N, C-alpha and C positions, 0 to 999 in steps of 0.2 A: 486333166489334173483333178477335176471335181470328183471323178469316180475314185481316185486314190484317197482323197480326203474322206469321202463318205465311207469306204471301206475301213480306214483307219478309226474313224469315229465309232463304227460298229464294233470293232475289235476291243476298243477301250470302254464300251458302254457299261458293262457289268464290273469294272474294276473300280477300286476306291477313288474318290474325287480328292486326291491329295496334291500338294505342290510337287512331290517327287514324280507322281504319275503324269501330271501335266507336262513337267519338264521332259520326261522320257518320251512322251507323246510328240512334243515339238522336235525332239532330237530325231526320232525316227522319221517323222515327216520330211525333215530337212534332208535326210539320208535318201528317202525316196524320191524327193524332188531331184535331187543331183542326179541319181541314177536314171530317172525318167528323162531328163533333158540331155544327158550323155547318150542315151539310146537313140533319141531324136536326131542328134547331131551325127550319129553313125549311120543315118538312113533308115532307121526303123519307122514303121507307121505308127501312128499315135495309138491304135488299139493293141498293136503288138507290143509297144513299149510299155503300156499299162499292164498287160498280162504278165510280161516278164518281171516287172516290179513286184507285182502282187505275189506272183509264185516264189519269189526270192525273200518274201517278207519273212517266213519262217513261223515257228511257234511262239505265241505271246510269252509263255513262262520262260522259254529259253532266252527271249530278248530282254526279259526282266532281269534274270540272272547275268546276262552278258553286259548290261549297263549298270549293274551292281545297285539296283533299286530294292530297298528294303520292303518287303511285302508283309504287312501285318494284318491278320484277321480279314484276308481278302474273302474268304468264304463266308465270313459272318456279316459283311458290309451289305446292306441293302441297296440295290442299285436305285438311282434316283430316277424319278419319272422323266420321260422324254417329251420336250414340247417342240412341235413342228413351227415353221415360219408362220403359218395361218393361226395357230393357237396363240403364239406370242403377239401377233397383231391384234387378234381378238381381245387378249387380255388388256393390252394397252389402251385399246378403244373403250373397253368397259370400265378400266381404272379412271379414265378421264371423265366418263359420264357419271360414275359414282362420286368422283371428287367434286363435281358440280353440285350433286344432289346433297351431299354431306356438308359441303360448304354453305349451300343455301339453308339447310336446316339449322346449322349453328347461327347463321346470320339471323333467321327468323326468331331463335331463342332469345338473342340479345335485343332484337327490336320489339319483342313482346312487352317487356317492362317499360320500354321507352314510349310505346303507344299508350300503355296504361297511364303513364304520368302526363303526357300531353292531352289525353282525352279528359282526364280528370280535371286539368287545369282549365279547359274551356267549358265543359259541361256542368261543372259544380257552380258556375256562375248563374245557371239557369235553374237548375234542379239537383240539389245535393244528394238526394235519395236515389235519383235516377242515374246520376253521374257515377256512383260507385258501382253499380251493375253494368253500366254501359262500358266502363273501362275494362271490365273483366272479359268482355267478349272478344276483342282482338287479342287479348292475353292468351286465352285458351285456345283460340282459332289458330294463331300462329304456332303455338306449342304443338298442337294436334297435327298440323301440316308438317312440322319439323319431325315429329316422331314417325309419321308415314314415310317421310323421305328417308329417315335413317334405317328403318326396317326394310324398305325396298332396296336400298343401296347394299345393305348387309346381305340380303338374300341373293342378290345379283353376284356379288363378289365371293359368296360362300364356296362355289364350285372351284375357285382359284386358290382356296386356303393352302392347298399343298405347296404352293410356290414359296411360302414362308420357310419350308423345310428343305428347299434346295431342289433345283431341277437341272436337267441336262439339256443343253442348247447347242445346236450345230455351231461349229466354229464361224462360219460366215454370218450366221444371225447374231452371234455374240459380239463379233466385230461391229456389225451394224448398230446393235445396242449401245455399245460403248461410244460410237460415234454420236449417236442420238443424245446420249447422256451428257457428253462434252458440249454438244451443241445447245442443249437446253440450259446448261448451267448459267450463262449470262442472263437469260430471261428470269431464271429463278431469282437471282441475285438482284436484278432490277426491281422486280415486284416485290421482293423482300424488303428492299430499302423504302419503296412506296409504303408498304403496310406500316413499317416502324415510323415513318414520317406522319402518317395518320394518327397513330397512337400517341405520339409526342405533341401534336397540334391539338388533339382533342380536348384536354383540359383547358388549353388557351381559349379555345372558342367559348367555353363555359364562362370563362372570367370576362372575356370581351362582351359577350352578350348581356351578362348581368351587370357590367359597368355602363354600357350604352343604354340599355332599356330598363334598367333598374331591377331591384330584387324579385319583383313580381314575375320577371321574365325568366327567373331561375329554371322553370320547368322546360321552357323552349331550349335554354341552354344545355339542360341534361339530355333532352331529346336529340339535338344535334351531336352532342358528345357520344352518346351510345350508337348513333347512327354511324359515325366515323369509326368507332370501335368495331362495329359489326362489319363494315366494309373491310376493315383491315384484317379481321379474322377470316373472312371468306377468302381474301387473297392468300393468307398464310395456308388455309386448309387446301385450297384448290391447287395452288401451284407446288405446295409441299407434297401432296398426294401424287400428283403426276411425276414429280421427281422421284418419290419413292417407288413408283412403279418401275422405273429403270433399275434402280438400286436393289430392288428385291430379286429381280431376274439375275442381275450380275453378282449378287451377294456380296455387296460392299457396304461400308459404313455401319450403320446400326443393324444391318441385316446380315453381317457376317456372323460366323458361329459364336465368337467370344462375346458378341453383344447381346445375344438372345436372352441370357438369363436376366440382364438388367431390365430389358423391355418387358419380360414378364412380370417383374415386381412392379415396374412403373404402370403397366396396364391394370394390375390388380388394385393398385392404389387409386387409379383414376375411377375405376368402377365402383369404389366406395365414396370417394370424395364429392364428385359431382352430383349423383343422386341425393347424397346428404345435403348438399346445398340447396337443391330444389325443394326438398322437404322442409328445410328452415325457412326458405323464401315463402312457401305456401302457408306455413303455420303462423310466421310472423305477420303475414298479410291478412289472413282470415280471423285469426284469434286476436291479435293485437292491432290489427288495422294500420299496420306501418308501411303501406304500399309506397308512401311518398319517400321512403329512405331505403327500404329493403332491397331495392335494386342494386345497392352497393355489395350485396352478398356475392354477387357473380364476379365482379373484378377483383374482390378480396380473395375469393376462392382461386381464381386464376393466378394471382400473385403468389399465394401460399403453395399452390401446386408446382409453379415455376421454381420456387425456393426449394421444395423438397426434391424435385427432379434434378435440380443443380447440385444440391448437396449429395445426394445419392450417387450421381455420376462421378463427383469428385472423390468421394470416399472409396468407390470401386476402383478409380484410376490409381489412387495412391496405394490402395491395397495390393495391387498387382506387382 
């Protein structure tokens, strides 16, 4: 039976990937399965039954006309790249690896100002002039490591960029991916809840530490707050990217064709907003020496970005 499925997959490989074509393929496969089992019940051998079924398959164009499927621009449609089981598994493995690197990079970017604050808090008590310089060392070290992780992860995933435009996957592999996606959903939801709880509890820790230890311990509270936020963001990035790996291959959710235009706008906005936030952070620190408070730039940027993304999605949804 696998031979028949592979034969049918090859016949439909260069045809448009539409719902009508998928429905036609399923109907033809059902008919071929019925014929195959009928021949087996009549005493035919497996190889003989497969040969008869394939020989009676007919011309694909005739079948399209017989099933009354509208064929639009079949000749103009570009066939989607084919991914084997090995390529799919390699992509999923590399996607998880990149998710760890990107998640760690974002985490380091958040921890960098946290270490700056806590370093200044303790070193200033001994030598104020040295404290300002010493506090910048972990800041730029963490950011440098994060940039390296971002670049490396991006280069590793560059060869899989074509997946965003759609790929052809064998039926059995697609079924496996759908099952993995469904199995992973509870894990994703569980850790999403953990991340949200960390975000909600983070400000509370700042209040508790400042109340119990006094105003002088505010820097410690900020350090704990940013550390909890950093851990939450790592959870969001890692488990979100792993989930997106399945969704890209299956072309569901935000990776369906109708969502791609929205994603391009959001990605373009992100490429402007976050570098601008970093520039403001560095200028306010070096020129105005506002290291004690300019860490607020990043959570404010995240909040404004979320508001923009939400408003844009809402407007696009209402406009449809």
